[in-house]
N, C-alpha and C positions, 0 to 999 in steps of 0.2 A: 736819810738816803734819798738823794735827788736823782731822778732818771731823766735823760735827755732823749729827744725825738731821735728815732733810729736805733736806739739801744734795745737789747733783747733781754727778756726775763722769761726763762723757760721757752715755751712755744709761742710766746707773744712778742710782737714788735711794738715798742712804745711809739705812739703817734703824737702825744703831747699832753700837757697837764690839763686837768679839769678843775682842780681846786685843792685847797688845803685847810686844815683846821686842827682842833685839839687832838683828834684821834689819828691824824696822819695826813698823807698826801694821796690824791686820787688822780690817776692817769687814764687817758683813753689809749687803748691798745688794740692791735689786730691779732686775734688768736688764729694761728695758721692751721691748727688741728680742726677747729670748729668752722673755720672759714667765715668768721664774723667779728665785728668789733665788740670789745668787752671793756669794762671798767676794772681797773686794778687799784686796790688800796694798799699803800705801803704804810705799815704801822711803826711807831717808834719802839725801840727796844724795851723801854720801860713798860709798855703795854704787853708785848709778847713774852716777857720774862715772868709775868704774873701767872701763878698756877691756875687761877680761874679762867684765864685766856685759853690755856691749853684744852681744858674741858669744853669750853664753848666752841673752840675751833673744831674739835672732834665731832661735836654734835652738829655743827653747821655742815661739815663734810658729809656726814651720814644723811642729813636732810637733803642736801644737794643731789646726792646719788639717787635717793628715792624719788625726788622730783623729776630727775632726768629719765628714770625708768618709767614713771607714770606718763611723762610727755611722749615717750616713744610708743607706749601702749595706746594712747589717745590717737596718735597719728595713724597707726596701723588700723585701729578700729574705725576711724572716721573715713578711711579710703573706700570702704564698701558702701557707704551711705549714698 
């Protein structure tokens, strides 16, 4: 799946390619919800169809949510300093 500049993937606008390799293609994008640039990796179907991938993806999403919550806590805590 190749993405072109200006196309959209969820809340993100693709700005351009960053690189490609055995695990997929990486694109620079602008996340409109977060108001910042992000990197998006598009994985080949052979990778995403593997059952181990699904478990790893679930774990990564949980970890990301925890890190986001911790980041918010640090910002609020550091404001008083």
